[in-house]
N, C-alpha and C positions, 0 to 999 in steps of 0.2 A: 615533518610528519609526526614527530614525537608529541606535538600538541594534539594532533588528531587522535593518536593512539591513547594518550592520557585521557582525553575526553570520552572516547569510546569505552575505556575501562570503567570510567565513572558511570556512563550510561548503562552499562551492563549491570553494575551493582544496583543502580537505581531501579532498573527494570525488574530485577529479581525481587526487590522489596515491594513494589507497587504496580505490578502489571494488571491491566484491566481483565475482568473475567472473560474467558473464552479466547483470549489472544495468546499467542506465544511469539517470541522473537529471540534469536540467538545468533552469535557469530557462526559462520560456516566452518566446517571442519575440513581440513586439507587431507589429501591421501595419506600423508605421514602422521596424521592424528593431531596435528597442531591446529589451533584456532586462527582463523583469519579475521581479525577485528575490523578490517576495512570492508568486509562483505558479510552481510547478515541475511538470514532468511527469516521470514515472519509469516504468521497466519492471522487473517482478519476474519472474524465471524460475521455473517450476514445479520443485520439487525432484526430483532423479533418484530413481528407484525408488519413486515415489508416483503416485497417480492424476493428480496435477497436472503430472507430467513432460511436457515438450514445449510447454507453454503459455507464452505471454508475456502477463503480466497488467499492463495499463496503469493507472497510478495518477496522479491529480492531487493535488498538495499545495498547500493554501492557507494561507499563514502570516499570522497576525493582526499588526496593528501592535504588539501587546504581546508578540510573540515575542522572546526565548525564555521569558518568564514564563508564557505560555500556549502550548499545543501547536498544531501545524497541524491543519487538517481534511484528512483523507486520504480520497479518493473514487475507487473504480474506475470506469473508463469504457472499455469497456462494463462493466456491472454483472456481478459474479461471483456464481455460485450457491454460497452458503456460509452456514451458520447465523449467523455473526458479521459478515455484511455486510448492511447495511440495503438495502431495495429501491431506494433512491436511489444505492447504490454506496458509501455512507459506511462506513468501517471502524469496528467496535465493538471496541476494544482498550483495556485498562486503561492501557497505556503512553501512550495518546493522550488520556487523561482527566485534566484538571488536579486533579480531586477524588480521583483514585486514585493512579496510579503515575507521572504526568508529573513530570519534573525538568528544569529549564532546561539541564542539562548533556547531555541526550540529543541525539545527533547525527542527521543525515539518514540516515547509514549504519545506525545502530542502529534507527531507525524502519523502514527498508525490510527489514532482516533480521528484525525482529520481525513484520512483516506477512507475510513469507514463511513464518515459523514458524507463524503463526496458520492459514495455509491448510491445513497438514497436521496441526494440533493444535486441532481444533474445541473451543470452550468451550461446553458445553451448559448451563452455569450462567448464561450471559449471552447468550441468543439475540437476534438482531436481525431475522431473517427467518423467517417461519413455515414455509414449504414445505420449505426445506432442513433446518431444525431437525427437523421431524417425520419427514422421510425418514431423516435421520441417526440419529435415536433409535429408529425403528421398522423400518427396512429398509436397513441399511448397504450391502448389496450393490447395491441400486438407487441409493443415493446416490452410491457410488463409480463406478457406470456413468455416471451423469449428469456427474460431475466429469471422467471420462476423455473423454466426448463433448465437453464444454466445452473441455478442453485441446486437442483436435484443431482446434476452431474458432478457437482463440486462438494458433495457431502463428505464429511470427514470419514476416513476409513478407520474403523475401530477393530481391534483384534478380539 
């Protein structure tokens, strides 16, 4: 596990230096105030000029003890209406699949940017959730209406 923790410490340093505009990501804080480097929370902004615009999509990243050899599990909470997001909120993305495109060199930044890209580039060849998949393939206008409605509900809460 020390390899995973060492890598995640480096990821945290790297993230603080070069995080993309509108994103945030950080290790979760435990009830005793300590950081859990194996579990992160993140926010992905909806891309401008898309139905996702204006939404802030919250994601939890759970890194296994075998990270970076194995990818983190990424899960939206609340669940996002999207063909490639399982009803549990888990992201279905080849980049996060060790049998497909995962490489130990992939960074937290690359993961979050890839998930943002997935939101606006649905993969109908690998659906994970039936209702959004069927709506996307049969009635895109209604699918995008639901996505815009979702974006309004997921606007960032500012003080």
